N, C-alpha and C positions, 0 to 999 in steps of 0.2 A: 767540323764533323769528323769523327774518328774514321781513319782508313784502316781496315783490317788487311794486313799484309801476310800472306801465307808463304812460309819458307818450305818449298817442296809441294807446290800446289797441284802437281800432276798425280800425286799419290791418290789411290782410289778413295780413301776416306776424306782426305783433304779436299779433293776436287768436289766431292759431294757436299761437304760442309760449306765450301765457298759458294756453291750454287744456292744453298739454303739461305745464307746471309744476304746474298745478292737479291733473291726473290723477296726478302723482307725489307728491301730498300736500304740496306747498308752499303757503304762504299767498300768494294772488295778488289784487291789485286793480288798478284803472287809471282813467285819466281821458281825456276827449276832448271834442270839440265836441258840442253838443246835437243836431245833425242825425242822422237815422236812417240807419244803414248796414246792408247785408245781413249783414255780418260779426258784428253784435252779438247776433244771435239765439242762436248757439251759446254765447256768453258768458253770456247771461241764463239759458239752460237749465242751465248748469253752476253757476249761483248765484254767478258772479264779479261783484263789485261794480264798477259803472261810475259814476264821479263826473264832474261838470262840472269843467272846468279851473279851479283856483284854488290859490294857493300854500299855503293851509291844509291841502291834502291831504297835504302832505309833512311827515312826522313823524320824529323820531329813531328809529334802528333799522332804517330801510328801506334796501333796495337799489333804486336807480332804473334801470329799463330804458327808454331814451329812443328813441322812433321817429325814423327818419332825416329825417322831414319837419319836425322841430321844432328850431330853432336853440338855441344855448346861452343866448340872451337870453330864452327862454320863462320865464314867471314861476315855474313849478314847478321847472325846472332851476336857475334862479337861487337859489331857496330851498334846494334840495338842496345846492348849492355852499356856501351860507351855513352850513348845518348840518354840512358836512363829510361828507356821505353818499357812498357809492360810486355813481358814475353810469357806466353802461355802455351804449354804443350797441347797438341791436338786432343788427346784423351781427357785432359783436365778441362779444357774449354767445353768439350762435349758434355762432360759430367755436370757442369754448371748450367749449360744451356737447356738440358732436358727437364730441369726443375720447373719450367714454365708450362709443362703439358702433362697429360696422362701418358707416361712413357712406357714403351715396350722394348726391352732389349732382346734381340734374337742372337743366341750364341750356340756354339757346338763345334765339334771338330769338322763336320761336313754339313752342307746344306744351309749355311747361314744366309748367303746372298739370295738364293732362290726363295727361301722362306720369308726373308725381309721384304723382298719385292712383292711376293704374293700377299703378305699381310698388309702392306701399304695400299695395294690395289683394292683389296676387299674392304678395308676400313674407310678408304676414301669414298667408297660408294655409300657410306652411311653418314659420316661426319667429316668436316675439314681435318685433313691429316698432313702433317709434315713428315718427311722421311729421309733417311740417309742409308743408301744401299752400297755394299762393298764393291759394286761394279763401276763405281764412280758417279752414280746417279743420285742427285739430291733435289729436294723440292721444299721450299719454305712457303707455308700458307699463313698469312698474317692473322687469320681467324682460327688457326689450327687448335683443336682440342686434344688430338692425339699426336704423338711423335713415335714413329717406328724406326728403329735403328739397329744396325749390325754391330755387335759387340765382340771384339776379337780377344781370344784368350792368350795370344802370343805375348810373352813377357808380362803376363798378368795385367795387361792394360785395362781389361774390363773391371778391375777392382777400383777404378776411378768413378764407377757408375753406381748410383743408388736408384734403380728404376722402380716404377710401380709394379710392372710385370716382367717376367722373363720367360721366353721360350727357349728350352734346351733340347736341341735336336739329337745329340749323341755326345759321348765322350770317347775319344780314340787317341792313341798315341801319335802325335805329330810334333813338328818343330823340335826335332832331336838336338838341334844346336842350343836349345834353351831348356826344355824339359828333360829330366833324367830318365823317367819311365812313366808308365800309365798311372801309378799311384801319385806321382807328382802332378800330373795333369788333373787327376780327380781332386786333389787338394785345392787346386786353383778354382775349380768349379764349385766345390763345397764352400769355399770362402766367399765366392760371388753370391751363392744362394742366401747366405745370412744377410746380404745387403738389399734383397728384394723386399718391397714394402707391402704388396697386396696379394700376389699369387705367382706360382711357377707352373708352367705347362711343360712337362718333361716326357720324353718318349719312354714309355714303360717297357718296351721291348729291348731297351738298351740295358745291358747287365750293370754297367757302372752307374747309370742314372737311377736305377732302382734303389741305390744306397744313399741318395742325396737326402739331407735333412735340412729343414728350414723353419723359420719362425712363422711362416705364412702357409696357407694350404698349398699342397703339391698335387696337381691334377695330372694324371697319367693318360697318355694316348698311345695307340698302336694297334697291332693286329691281334695280340693276345687277349683272351677273354677276361683276364684280371684287370684290364685297363678301364678307366672311367669313360673314356671315349674310344670306341672300338670300330674299326672298319671291317665290315663283313660283305660277303657276296661280291667280291671284286671281279669286275669283268674288264679284261684288257682287249683292245682292238687296235687296228692300225690308225684309228681316228682319235684315240685317247683312252681314258679309263673312267669307268663308272663304279661307284661303291655305295653301300648303305652305311650310315653311321648310327650306332647304338650308344645311348648315354646311360651308363650303369645298367646295361642289359635291356633298356627300353628303346624301341625304334624311334629315331629322331627324324631323319630325312635321307633321301637319296641324292647324291651329288655327282656331277659329271665334270671332269677336268680334261682340257685338251693336251695333256702331257702324259709321259710314259714312265714306267718303272715304279717299283714299290716305294722308292724314296720320295717320289712326288705325291703319292697317296699319304705318306706320313707327314710331309710338309703341309699338305692341305688339312689334315686332321688337327695339327697344331693350331692352325689359323682358325678352323671351325670351333675348336674348344675355347680359344680365347674370346672370339666374337660372341659365342653363346654365353660366356661368363659376363660379358659386357652388355648383354641383352640387345645385340644387333639383330635386326629382323632376318629370319631364315631365308626369305626370298632374296634379300640383298646379298647375303652370303653366297647363295647358289648362283645368282646371276654373275657376281663378280668373279667367282671361281671359274666359271665357264668362259669368261672373256679375257683371262690373264694371258698376256702376250709373251711372258718370260722376261728374263733379265739379260744384260750383255754378257757374252762369252759363256753362256750356259746353254748348250745344245742349240747354238745359233746356226740355222740351216740356210743353204743356198742350193738350188738345182742348176747344175752347169752341164749341159748336154745330157748324157745318159747317167751322169753321176750326181749323187747328193753329197755336198761338201759341208761338214759340220765343224764349227769352232767351239771348243769347250775348255774350260779352265781346269779340268780334272788334273790333279798333280799328286794325288795320294792313291795308293792301291784300292782303297774302298771306293773312291770317286770314279776311278777308271772302270772298275767292275760295274758300277751303277750306270755309267754312261753307255758302255757297250750293251748292257742288258736293255736299256731304253731304246737304243738303235735297233736291236733285234725285235723288240715289240712292234716298232713302227714299220720296219722294213724286213719282215721275216723271210723274204725270198731273195734277198741280196747278200752278197759278201760284205763283211765288215772289215775295212782296212784301217788300222790304227797308225797314225804318225805321232809319235810321242817324244817330247823333250823333257827329260828329268829335270827337276828344279832343286838345286843345291846338292852338294856332294854329301853332306851329312844325312839328308833324307834318303838319297839314293842308296847309300851304304847301309843305313839302318833297315830299309825295307826292300833290299835287293830281291830276296826270294818272293816276297809278296807282290812286288811289281811284276815279276815274271809270271806269277800265277794269274794275276788279273789280265795282263796283256795276252796271255795264251788263249783267252776267250775270244780274241779276234781271229779272223781267218788269215790275216797277214799283218806283220808289224814292221814299220820302218822307224828306226831310232835316230834321233838327232843328238849331237854332242850335249853333254850335261851343261845346264845353264847355271853358272855361279851367281851368287847374289852379292849385294854390296857388303854383306858380312863375311863372305867366303868366296873366293874366286878360283880356287884350285883345290885339288885333293889327290890322294893316291889312286883312287878308283878311276876307271875309265869306262866309256860306254860299251866297250867290248866285254866287260865283265857281266853286264846285263844281257847283252846279245847272246852270250853263251848259254843262257838259261831259257831262251825263248825259241820255240820250235821253228816257226816260219818267220824268220826275221832277217833284216839286213840294216846296215847303217846308211843313212842318206845325208847328203849335204844340200845346202840351199839351192845350189846351181844344178842339182841332179833331180829336182822334183818332177821334171817332165816325164820321168819314168812311171809316174803314177797314172799316166794316161791309159796304160794297158789294162787297168782294172775297170773295164766297161761295165756299166749297169751296177756299180758298187756304191757303198757308202764309205766315204773317206773322212775319218775323224781326226782333226788336228788337235792334240791335247797337250796342255802344259800351262805353267804359270809364269814362264819367262817371256822370250820373244818368239814363241812358236808361230805367231801370226805372220812373221816375215817369210816363213816357209810356205804358208798358205798363199800369201800374196805372190810369191815367186811362182807358185804352181798356177795360180789363176792367170798370171801374165803369160806363162807358157801356153795355156789353152787358147789365148787370144792370137798367138802367132800363126 
């Protein structure tokens, strides 16, 4: 029996794919660095073996699935080559795997993970669905008809995919270590559009997406009246959001979601549009939308004493702004305290002013040192450069998080894509003292 060995199994996509194959009764194991990642909890719960990197992990008879972050010179990949084993990069494997289902790729600069999670939840209420979500969650159903998956634009990896459908949430300039400018990003999405087989569901409120061309129908959703699927009469409360959906100016249904902010209305509209296209029952869509519990590291809340502590993956100015606005909708009478860790020097440098503008929407900002990635671990920029542009801000170290206690009855949002969670953990330990 083939053993699938994942090189870099703790990566968010890799861990999700490992869970899918495990659920489908394949033999799965993997290796990674010794550092703890939030993605490994699900692997451990499934009983999937996680080994430290070493060439001895590679044995005859294995198929190697290699994470995109690891070069061909990695000791395990070198050993697999020596033994003549099949080696498949993550995105290539996924591209072949999805051919077995009606596949839906969810892509965009922001909102991919939340929308994929929501889509998987709604579709699962109608038909067996397998899914791969960028928060490290994956589920394989042996009877699955649908496969919902997150498709990342970074390094144009999504060009390995030829899905039946694509949801495109937005096009924005990000990953400045790879993309040169917004037109470069657009070209990647345009190329992806040509590969979609049945239909594209694109946010028509997004200026870039309005220009997308395809060989298949492009269905637009959004708040603007020119969209095929339009949200009207949006009512926001501390309990969630209600809105009417009009399909080409004809009333369709009223939906209620337990989430906050305009971005979550748009994510829901994308899912509604696709499910309508696939003739999924309206009652099923409404029920599933109203019971969605969210995804990991996206507005994940805890109440600790008088404070609400939120963990969020926001690491781009657009995402930070959306997260703070969502917090203001749910907690209109509380101060919003942002604890932010910039992710990569190139992104921080490129969007320095935009980060400041978004963070200034909070009542107080605490900044952590810039988190370097495997691709870049230093830069000329310092966290002081960002602090200088934010009105009510200070720099905080992990051991200083106890000072956050003074913000009684506040909402404290820990934001970032690096290891910001260690700051939150340190703070929660302080509260227990």
